[in-house]
N, C-alpha and C positions, 0 to 999 in steps of 0.2 A: 454202686458196687464198692465194697471196701477191700482194699489191698493191704497186705501186711508184708513188711520187709524185715530181714535180718541184716543189720548193717555193722560193719567194722570200720574203725578209723583210728588213725594216729593223731592224738589230740595235741601234739606239740605246738602246732601253729594255729590252733583254734582258741577262741575265747569261749570255750564250752559248747554244749549242745544247743542251748536255746537261742533263737534269733533275738537280737537286741536292736532296738530302734532308738537312737539318740540323735535327734535333728541337730543339736548343737555340737556334736562330736563327730570325729571321723568314723568311717565305716569299720565295724568290728566283724571280723570273719568268724562265723560260727558254723557248726556242722549242719544244723537245721537249715540255715540259709543256703549253703552250698548244695545240699541234697535237694532242697525244694526247687531250686532253679533247674537242676538236672531232670527232676520228675516232670516239671512243667514243659520242658523241651520235648520230652518223649510223649507225654499225654496230650500235649497241645491244648491245655486248658488249665485254669488256675486250680491250685490244690493247697490244702493246709495239712502239714505233717504233725502228727502227734507221736512223741517219743515216750517210751516207758520210763526212761531215767534222764534227768537233767544233769548230765555230767559237767563238772566244773572245767575251767580253763586248764589245759595241759593234761587232762585225764583221758585215757584211751578207752576203746571198746572193742571187744571181739564179738559181742552178742547183743547190741542194742536192738530193740524191737520198735518198729515204726509203722504207723498206719496212715492211709490217706483214702479219700473217696474220689471216685471218677465215674462218669457216665459211660465211657467207652470201655469195652472188654477187650483186653489184649492178653494173649497167652503169657503166663508168668515167666516162663523160661526166656521168652523174647524180651520181656521187661528187664530181666537181669542184664542181658547184653546191652540193651538200649541205655539204661541208666548209667552203667559203668563207662559207656563210650563218652558220656558227657561229664563224668566226675574227674576231679584231680587225683593225683597219685596217692593222696593220704586218706581217701575214702573209698570203700568198696561195698556194693550191695551183694551179699552172699546168697540171698534166697528171697523169692517172692511167692506168695500164695494169696488166694482169695478166701476171706473169712466172713463170718456172719456180720450183718450190717450193724449189730449192736455191740460187737466186740470192741473193747477199749483197752489199750495196752497199759493204761495207768490203773484204772479201777479194777480190772480183771487180773491184775498181777498178784500172784500169791507169794512170790519170793524173788530175790535178786542175789546174784553171786558176784563178789568182787575178789580180785587178787592183788595183793601188794607185794612187789618184788624189791628185795633189799640186799645189797652187797654189804658185808661188814668186814672189820679188820683192815680197813682201807688206809690205815696209817702207812701200810706198805702200798705205795702207789701202783704196783703191778696188780693189785686186787681191785682197783677201781674199775667200774664199767667203762668199756671203750666203745665197741661196736653196738652195744645195747644200752648206752648211757641215756638215751631218750626214754627208756622204758624201765629203768632200774635205778632206784635211789641208792644212796650209799651213806655209810657212817664209818668214822675212823675207829670206833669201838669194836673190839672182838666180843661177840655176844654169846651168852649162855643159852643155847637153843632149848635145852631141857626145861629151864626155868620159864622161858617164854611159853612153852607148850603147857606147862602147869598153870600159868597165869591165864592163858587163853580160855581155858575151860570155865573160868569164873564169869565170862561174858555171856555164856549161854543162858537162854530164858528171857523172860519179859522183865525189863528194868526201866527206870526213868533215867535216860541218858542226857539229862540237862547239862551235865558236866563234860559232855563229849560233843559239843557243837558250839557254834558262834553265839554270842549273846543275843544278837538281833536275828534269830533264825526264822522268825515269821511263821512258825507252826503252832497250831492250837494245843498240841500235846507233845511232850518229849519222851513219852513212853514208847518203846520199840521192842520187838521180839527178835532175838538173835538165835538162829538155828544152827549155825556152824561158825566156829572160830578155831582154826587150826594153824599151827606153825610147823613147817617142814623144811628140812635142809635139802637143797637141790644139789649142792656140792659142799666142799669144805667152807666156802665163804659166801655162799648164796642162800638166801632164805625166801620162801614164799609164805605169805600170810593170807589164808583163804577165809573170807567172812561172808556169810549168807544170812538173810533175814527177810522179814516181810516188808521192810522199808527202812530208810536211813535218814538221819538228820544231816544238815549241811556240815560237811567235813567230818562226819562221825567216823567213817572208816579210817580216814587218815589220822585222826586223833587216837583211835584204838591202836593203830599201828605204832604211833609215837609212844603210847603208854607201854606197849609190849617191848619196844626198844629200851625204855628206861628199866624195865624188868631185866632184860638181857644184859645190860651193863651193870646191874647190881644196885641201881639207885632206888628202885621200888621192889618190894618183895612180892612174890606171887599171891600170898594169902592176904595182902592188903587191897587187892583189886575190888572185892565186894564193898569194902569201906569207902574206897574212892568213888565207886559208882553211886552208892547211897548218899554220899555227901552232896552230890549235884553241884560240886564246886569245880569250875573249869580250871582253876589254878592247880588243882591236885592231880589232874590227868597229865599225860605227856604232851609234847608239842604236836602241832599239826605237821605231818610229814609232807615232803615235796610231792607235787601232783604227778610228776612223771612216772612214779613207781606204781600208780594205781590204774587198774583196768576193770571195766565192767565186763565180766565173763559171760554171764547168761541171765536171762529173765525167764521165769517159769509161770505158768498159768494153771488153773484148775484142770486136773486130769492129764497134765502134761509133765513129762520128765524134764528136769532142769538141764537141758542140753541145748546149746544155742541154735543148732539146726533141727534137732528132733522136735522141739516145741513148735516149730512153724510148719513142719512137713505133715504133722497130724492135723486132722480137721479140728477147728476150734469149737468148743462147746458154746452154746448160746448163753448160758449162765443167766 
């Protein structure tokens, strides 16, 4: 029997999602490892977790999708209570349901949505994030949001994003499809950058955010974005923004709306 979970976590004190085994090094705390231990406690059997997205160290999630197999059947609502009773304060299981045995959160994923939170104009220290500083990056520059919005539209579509990832990314292809790239002002000095697509390269979203920041401060013009993308030159894109501003918001699957809870409450297609 295959169970699916919607999981949220504060990535501040985690070395990313994926469990890491380094015999010669000290223990690295990851979301997968912490969650797996809680699931094993409740299910009373070994399990292997599969997550839809391998978020990096310091990156948060509101809608990570995770599956595991188990022989015993337990009502999903009781599993939510059971798992959370064993989890630390920085991880929560929001929802559990039972899906088809062939459902795979990686291969059946059709799109993922990320949000990057950014405070700007922080040369004034009163504008720097305080209570939300673990979830919002900041820059001293006062940014031109309209130019960032104009530049964001150039990321839409299928492109080779070789210039928007690390050199040793380990992927067979760097071509990716971006379906959404929007910049919005939440207040006078807070910006949200929402990016969605079929899949992303290592650090791709954070580099896109860094490139939009350079547009906002006037260092890059909006109409130069296509040329930067086509150059496949990492040096021409913006910096890799800090991890704490990034959150995985949702993961969508075939015939499901891109909402972190709606996608799991509906029955999963066999595909």
